[in-house]
C-alpha positions, 0 to 999 in steps of 0.5 A: 528444659525448665520444670516445676514440681507439684505434689509431695506424696510418693508415687502410689500408682502401679501398672499391670498390663492395661490397668493402673491401680492406686496402692493406698490401702483402700479398695477402689470404688471407681473405674475410669476408662480412657481408651484401652487403659483403665484406672482403678481409683477412688471417687473422693480425690477425683470429685474434690478437684474436678467439676466434670468428674463430680458430675459424671460420678453422680450420673454413674452412681444413679444408674448402677448399684455396683462399681462405678465405671466412667468412660473418658473418650475425648480427654485431651492427651489420652491415657498418658495425660489422665495418669498425670491428672490422677496423680495431681488429684492424689497429691503425688509428686509430678513435674510440669514441663514444656512437653506436658503442660499443654496437655495438662492445661487442656485436660484441666479445662476439659475436666473443669479443674477450677479454683472452685474445687480447691486452691491451686488447682490444675488450671491455675498451676498450668497457666502460671507455669505456661505464662511465667516459664514456658513463654519466656524461653525459646526452647520451651515455647517451641516444645510447647508449640510442637505439642499443640499439634496433637490437640490443636482444637483444644489448644486453639480454644485456649489461645495456647497456639497463638501465644506460643507463636507470638512468643517465638516471633518476638524472640526471632525478631530480636537480636540475640546478641542484645539479650541479657542473662539468662536469655542466651541459650540457643545451643551456646555455652552457659554464661555468667551474669557478666556474659563470660563463658562458664566452665564447670560453673567457673567463669573463663572470661571468654566471650561467646561468639555473636549469633547470626540472623539464621540461628532459629532456622533449624529449630522452627523447621521441626514444626509441622507445615500448618504451624510453621506457616502461621509462624512465618505469617506472624514474623512478617507482620512483625517486620522481620526482614524479607531476606531472613524469612526467605532464608528460613523458607529455603532451609525448611524446603530443603529439609523436607523436599529431598529432590532439592539436594540431589544436584548440590556438589558440596555434601556439607551443605546437604540436609538429611531428610526428615529426622523425625520419621519417614520422609513425607509422601509425594502428596505431602511434598507437593502440598509443601512445595505449593505452600512454600511458593506462596510464602516466598517473598516476591522480591528479586534476589532473596533466594538463589536461582539454583534453589528456584530451579530446584523447586521448579524441577521438583514441582514438575516431578510431583505434578504440582498445580499449573499455577504453582509452576507458572509462578516459579517460572516467573520468579526465575525469569526475574533473575535469569541473569543469576542462573547457570547453564546447569540450572537451565538443563532441566530434563523433560518429564512429560509423557511424550518425551519429544526432546531430552530437555524441557526447551518450552519451559526455558522459552517461557522463562526467557519470555518472562525475563524480557517482559520484566526487563522492558517493564523495569526499563531494561537495555535497548539500543540507543545508538550504534557507533563503530559497531559498539552498542551504547545502552543503559547500565542494565545492559549487563544482565541481558548480555549475560542472559544472551550468553547463557541462552547461546550456551543452552542452545549449544547443549540442546542442539545435538538432540535429534528430536529438537525441531527446527522451529523450537530452536529458531524461536528460542534463538530469535527471542534474544534481542540483537543488541544483547549479543555483542558477538554472535560467536556463541550463536554460530557455534550452536547453529553449527552443532545443530546443522551437524546433528541434523544433516537432513535439513533442506538448503532453505531450512539451513539458510533460514537458520543461518539468518539468525546470526549477523555475519558482521558480529562474528570475530575473526576466528569465527569468520575463519572457521565459517569460511571453511565450514561445508555445512553452511549454505553458500550464501552465508559463506560469501557473506562471511568472506566479504565481512572477513575481508572488510574486517582485515582491511579495517585492521590494516587501516588502523595499523597504518594510522598507528604507523603514521603516528609513530613516524610523525612523533619521531622528530619530536622524540629525538630531542629527548633521546638522552633522557628517554632512550629506553622508551624510544627503543621499545617504541621502535620494537613495537613499530617493527612488530606492527609492520610485520603484522601489516605484511601478514594481513596484506597477504591474507587480504590478497588471498581473500581477494583471489577467493572472492574473485574466483567465487564471483566468476563461478557465480556468474557462470551459474547465474542466469543473469546478464554476463555483465553483472557486477560484483555490486549486483552479486552482493545485492543478490546475496543480501549484504546488509552493510550500511553505506556509511560504514562501507565508505568509512572503512574502505576509504581508510584503505583507499589512499594506500591502494591509490599510492601503491597503484600510482607507484606501479604506473610510474614504474611501468612508464619508466620501464617503457621509456628506458626501452625506447631510449636503449637503441639510440644509446 
């Protein structure tokens, strides 16, 4: 820290309890009281340097014939600062530093220590040191700004606070790697004018490492909230990048809001609570959180979703204003696709404690995300071709959010206090096109049904209508077909679409087999050069045939199950006995497009017709043989 020495005389001041005495050999003729401290001094050194002291001494001398007593109740910096002022008036040695220059500058102004009362008076000395030394140095400017907090009205009147903030903003907005000698100072090694690192004053030839854009975060985090806020405002006005501002705000918030560090896994990234004293009170933390929310840039992705969820969780604990909580929810909604399941699992801090997790908050966040997705031209279903969704490139974020919400539903489903309408609303808010598969939603519904066995059959059916049986994978269909918790209507739909998927798969395998058989004559001409490739193709063909045999068996089993189920339904139904399977499918609400059915079933119809024809031919051949046998 830079300093300037003033005065040349040896220190002649001695302290005895709550009093200071000047041991110059002459008895004191004035007592200056500053707070609880008294200074036994002489009139001439004081009135020769200070216009205010000259006036006060004259007024006191007229009122009292005995020893002159003056009370200085409002001097900036108190007794400690007046001690330095008195030493300056006596010409005693003292040092001007960044820690005391603001106090001395304000005290000198208060005591009217101008050039009229002597050349090189205290106002001139402190102003020169402040402008030419302190404001040119990062550390000294920061220290001087910190001292402004104690005497802020006086510092504001003299524009000291503003000058310190401007100095810091200029230095923070400049790349420290471009600074020349001797500006590079932030915690780095001493350097020579050529830029090499010095060791014991000897140049080592080594170059210091480049500084990053966050080199000033820790330093400015020592400022009080009002001064830090003003510094950030000035930095923004000077064009510092928004991501750098957001990084500083994140650092500052993590330092003074202990709740933000509770769920971090890496202990090396944790910041200790306020090192300068006791942690801030809950009211101070709430004020800080609300100010951080106002200062944070609105652009998406400048701060992590985990940090925003931490702010939201802390805001709920501290009972921040509803507007602050709403703004944080909207910020999270803008980048919900960057969140994790752990982030969403926020405990319910309300007094009612209806549910274990705050489902309503997640619902609002999801609503904000979908609203923002529509405003920014998010994904929407454009066309459906063979079950594959064709949408805009922004489909990926909403698909990620759909997967995230399905996982969240599965986590909150075991809560017995979670009402069915809340669960349904959250699940139904996700658009259908956002889920390529409904396996995650089926899992969440199954867990909810298992944890709420008292649900009525109508409620179960209503809940299961949230998922599309056509979008279940074969594994999910197999599980659902054997799931006793599902309503009968849903099981029938699952079996139907599972059979349809298997038939489609078999048709695809036959198509591959036909292509392989048709390509064999073409490949035979190149047998000499492609024997290895042909052998692998034959093996693949054999594997496909085995797979087709297995699928045929599965289709046969499913057809038997469907036939049995149809018979049971016809027995239980009150309709006509001649009701067909088409009526049953219509009764159970199958939503299958006619084109899809015709396309998928048609792919298998040829094979079934061929096999049927073969069976008929065999039967006819057998009858003909039996008829001819007696004649033989």
